[in-house]
C-alpha positions, -999 to +999 in steps of 0.1 A: +000+000+000+017+032-012+018+064+008+003+096-004+025+128-005+006+140+026+014+108+044+050+109+034+052+145+047+037+135+080+062+106+083+091+130+075+079+156+100+077+130+128+107+108+121+133+133+108+165+116+098+162+089+124+138+066+106+129+047+137+095+030+130+084+026+167+094+061+177+077+076+147+044+058+155+046+069+191+052+106+181+024+106+156+000+088+181+009+113+208+002+143+185-033+132+174-051+145+204-035+179+199-045+181+162-077+201+156-081+194+119-102+162+114-087+155+080-052+157+094-061+133+122-075+108+097-043+110+076-022+105+108-043+074+117-038+061+082-001+066+085+000+047+117-019+017+102+004+016+072+036+019+092+024-008+116+020-031+086+056-026+077+088-042+090+113-020+107+137-027+078+111-016+052+103+015+071+140+025+073+141+021+035+112+045+029+120+072+003+108+105+019+121+127-008+086+134-021+076+151+012+063+186+011+090+209+024+075+233+049+107+254+051+102+270+017 
């Protein structure tokens, strides 16, 4: 199941350069209650489901280059 650009962006925001699957899931999960936008919450929950279905090795191989760069 491929990730959307929005999902890739969320992954990149929460994992940074570390690419640790379990820590990324925990960070996203912890942020959901503080997120007001329902659509963003749904995307975050989708990301967690998809990451949970991956092995740690597959997660570490994810190409996050398509993420939206919020620094620009």
